[in-house]
N, C-alpha and C positions, 0 to 999 in steps of 0.2 A: 293289202288286198290282192287277191289272186288275179292274174292276167285275164282269166275268163270273165271275172266280174267287172274288171276295169273296162273290158271291151263291150259291156252292156251299157247302152246309152239311152234306153227307154225301158218302161215296164214290159213292153212287148219283147224286148231282147231278153229280159230276165225270165219271161215265160218260156221262151225257146230253150234257154239253158236249163230251166227246171224240167222241161220235157225230156231233155237228154239224160238228166241225172236221176230221175225217178222212174221206177217201174210204171208201166202204162196204167195199171189199175189204180195207183195212187195219184198219178198225175191227173187222170180223169176225175178222180174224186174232188180235187181242187177245181179243175177247169170246167166240169160239167154242171148241168142244171136240170130242171124238170122238163120232161116230155120233149118237145121240139126245140127247147132252149130259146124260144122267141123272146121271152122276157129278159133273159140275161143279155142277149144281143142288144135289145132296145135300151137297157140300162146305160150302156156306153154310147150307142149311136144317138140317143136322145140329146146329148150335149151338142151334136153336130148341127142341130136345128137353129142354134144361136150363133150369130156373128158378133165379133167384138168391134167396138167403135173407139179406136184409140185417140187420145188427146195428145197434142204435140206441144213442145216448148214449155214443159213442166219440169221442175227440179226432181229428178229421181235418183240422185246420187246415193241417197240412203233410202232403203225400203223396209218398212216395219211389217213383219209377218206375224207378230205375236198377237195373242187374244186371250180372253178370259172365258173359260167354259165351266159352267156350274160352280162359279166362285174360285176356280183354279186357273192361275196364269200358265199358259203354254206358249212355247216358242213358235209353233205353227198351228194353223187351224185344222189339225189332223188328229184323229183318235184311232188307235188300233182296235179294230172291230173284234168282237168275240167269235172265234172260230174253233171248232172242235178237232180233236185228233192230231194235234200238231207234231207229235213224235212220229207220225207216218211220213212226214216230209223232211225231218231232220231228227237225229237221235236225241238232241237236247230239247226239242219241242219249244214250249213256251219260255223255257229258261234261256234260249238263244235270242228271244225278242226283248226280254226285260232290260238288258243293258243298253239297247238302242233307245228304248223309251226313256230311260234315265238320262242318257247322254243328250238326247234331243229335247228333253223336258216335255214329253208327250204323255197322254193318258193311255194306259193299257187296260183292256177289258178282258177279263177271264171268262171263258165259256163254261157253262155247267158241264159240257161234254169234253172238258180239257183232259190232257194226259198227265198233268200235275195238279194236285189238289189245292184247295183254297189256302190251306196253311203253308204249304211249301212255297207257293207263289207269293203269299203274303210276307213270308220271311225273306225271300230272295229279292223281292221288288223294292228298289229304292226310288221308284217313280210313283206318281199318283195312279191309283188303280180302282177300277170298277169291277163289279161282278154281274154277269148276265144270268138271269134266273127265269125259271118257268113256274107255273102253278101246277103243283103235283096233286094227285087225288087225296093224298094224305097231307093235310095242312100242317101236321106236326113236322113233316119233312121241310116244308117251307119255313117254318119258324126256326128250325135247326140251321138251315142254310143262312138265314138272315143273321142269326146270332153268331155263327162262325165268321161271317164277313165282318161283323162289327168288332169282334175280338181280334181278327187278323188285320185290321186297319184299312179296310176298303172304304172309299169315300162316297161311292155312289152305286146304286143298283139299276139295272136295265131289265125290265120285264119284256120278254119276247112274246108277242101276241098273235103271231101268224103260223102257229104250229098245232092247229086243231086236229090235224092228222099229218102224216108224213107225205111229202111230195114224191112224185113218181120220177126218180132219177135213173133214167134208162141206161146211161153209160155204166153205172154201178151194177145194174141188173145184168147187163150183157157181159160184163167183166167177171161176174161172180165175186163181187167185193166181199171179203171177209177179213177178220182180224183174229189171230194172226193169219197171214195168207196161206191158202191151201197149196200143198206141193203137187203140182201137176206137170205134165210135159211142158206146157207153156211157161209155167213159173220157173222151171229149171233153165229154160232158154233165157228167160228174163234175168235170172240170177247171173248168168254168164255175161249179160250185157250191162248189168248194174252191180258189179261186185262190191263196191264201197257201201252202197245202201244196204245190201243184204248182210254184209259183215257187221255193220253197226247195229242192224236190227236184231240179228241172231245172237250177238255177243253182249247185248245190253239187257237189262230187265225187261220182262214181258210188257208190251204196251197195254195199258188199261185206260178206261175212262174213270180217272181217279176219284172224281166227285160223286159218281153214281154207283161205284162198286158196292155191292151189297144193299143197294137202295130198296129192292123188293123183298129182301130177306130170303131170296132163293139162291141156291148154289148155281153159279154160271161158269162156263168153261173159258170164255174168251171175251175180248172187247166187243165183238159183234153181238154176242148174247147179252152183254151188259147194256149195249145201246138199245137192243130190241126190248129188253125188259124195262129199261128206263122209259122208252117211248110209250110203252103200254101204261105207264103211270101218269103220263101227261093228261090233264083233265080237259076234255073238249067242251065241258059245260061252263067254262070260265065266263064270268060276266063282269060288268063294271063294279059291282059290289066287292068282288075279289080284289080288284085293283085298289079300291079305297082301303080295304083291310090291309093289304101289303104296304101301302104308303104309310099307314098309321103305325104298322109294326116296325118299319125301318126308321122313320123319323128324320131322314136326310135327303140329299139329292136323289130323285127317283125319276127315271126316264122310261118312256114306253116305246119299244122298238117294234116296228112292223105296221105303222100307220101310213096310209096313203090317201085317206079321205079327209077333207076339211072338217066335216061334222064330227068325225071321230077325234080329230085333233082338238077341237073345241071341248068335246066331252072329257077327254083326258086331262086337259088343263083345269076344267071346272071340278074334276074329281080330285085334283091335287098334284098331278104330275108336274115336275119342274122342268122337264124337257121332252121334246118329241123327236124321235128318230124315224125319219121317213125311210122306209125300207120294204122291199119285197123278198127279203132273205136271199139276196143275190140271184134271184130267178130260180131258186131251188125248191120252191113250194108250188104256187099257182102259176102255171104258164099263161101267158097273155095278160098278166096283171100289168097295171100301169107302171111305167118307169118312175123312179123317185124324182128325177129332174123334171118330169112332166107334171108330177103331183105337187111339186114345191111351190109354185106361185100361188095357187089357191089356198094352200095351208098357211103360207106366210101372211096372206091377206086376212085369213080367218082368225089367226091367233095374235097377229100384230107383234108387238114387242113384249107381250105378257109372259112369254116363255121362250126358252132357247130352242132352236130348230137345228137338228143335225141330219145331214143327208148321207145315207148309206147306200152305195151301189153304183157301179159303173165308172168310178174314178180311175182314169188311166194316165192322165196328163195334168200338169200344173194348171193349164188353161181350163180344165174341167172344174177344178177347185174354184177358180176365179168366177166362172159362170154360176156355180152353185151359190157362192157368197153374194154375188150381184143380184141373184133372184130371191134372196132372203134367208139363206142358211147362215148359221153362226159358225159352223164347222162341218167337216166331212169325216166320215168313217171310211177306213180302207180295210179290205179283207184279202182278196186275191193278190193285190200288188205286193203286200209284204210276205204272203205265203209263197209266191213265186220266188221271192228273194231268199226266204228260208230254205226252200228246196234247192235253190241254185248254189247256196253257199253258207248256210247257217247264219250265225250272227253277222258276218260280213255281208252276206246277201241281203239281210234285212236292212242293214245300214245303207247298202247301195240303193235299195228301193227308196228309202227316205231321202238320200242325197239327190237322187234323180228328180223326185217330185219337188223337193225344196228348190233345186236349181231352176227347174222349169217354172215354178211359181214366181220366184224372184225375177227371172228374166222376162216372163210375160207381163208382170206388173210394171216393169220399167217400160217395156214396149207399148203398154196400154196407156202410159202416162200417169200412173198412180203410185204414190210413195207410201201408202198405208192401206191395209186391207179394209179398214173402216170406211174408206172412200168408195168402195165398190157398191154399185147401185144399178137398178134396171136401165138407167140411161146410158150405160156403157154397152148395152146389148141391143140387138135387133133380131127378130125372127127372120130366117131366110124366106124369101118370096118364092 
């Protein structure tokens, strides 16, 4: 592992290294969120409202961090969240993340807006894999995606339900975000500051959104146009009937991503979802939306143990994972933490992100006086006064 990565001792350190290595426009694409970015900030700061209540004189010589998620045993209560455009951050994109998921026995979730398609990732992935799907206006496209996932060996589907329209991501607008990047005076200066990124980008095949290329039947020039055309095909009239239809079409583990209300969680379970992913899209959609950790207790109480709950958003420390599990989550999804690692150092950077979170989780479990994540419960927390 490179000295620069070894010198990173937190996800915050990886973020700073990613900032140095990426052109500003693409770092801001990872780091930014909607409007004033209040929701993104609260996603992380919400964990700070809870204090840990450690127990002493307990045997913590051995700590079990493994769990079972949707019938699959994993070594950590972590899942790689679906994130689009990963070749923007490293030339290998998703293919640099898969070996880490395999080594650490974790689930990888491929985004519909990925830069490698369902089949390429399906063949390359030796880990358990899910696919994140949308409801498209043409339901034939949905059937096609589902069948492709089935043939390629994906074990679960995640329907993202908080994309009725695109969020206002103002950093991207100010930066003039496009793919491929436009050559301006500013980008030429940036090229001089980030020669490695530009070399890999310009010398490798053109970045595309591989799963949605040609989705609309229109000729498009670049990944930005692909994304815009694909976004125009997302159906804002989606209802619970569409969820029921997709669950029936798939016939396997099916999770709903983007729920923050207890009544919506109950309805998803009664419709047939096998998992709830509490998420506000990393703060990239509706600003001022409730943080997942704030929504978690009510949803956990509403669905009980009838379905698995995954918290997505704001995880930056192992202690955040502990708090989420203590409040009723079965696992956590991470997006920005591993993307910072990807941008900072490719596969080694992703590995460093997981190593950091695993070390923090194990150390915090010991200091909390727990030797198994199944022991985590609300009695180990208190709200700050």
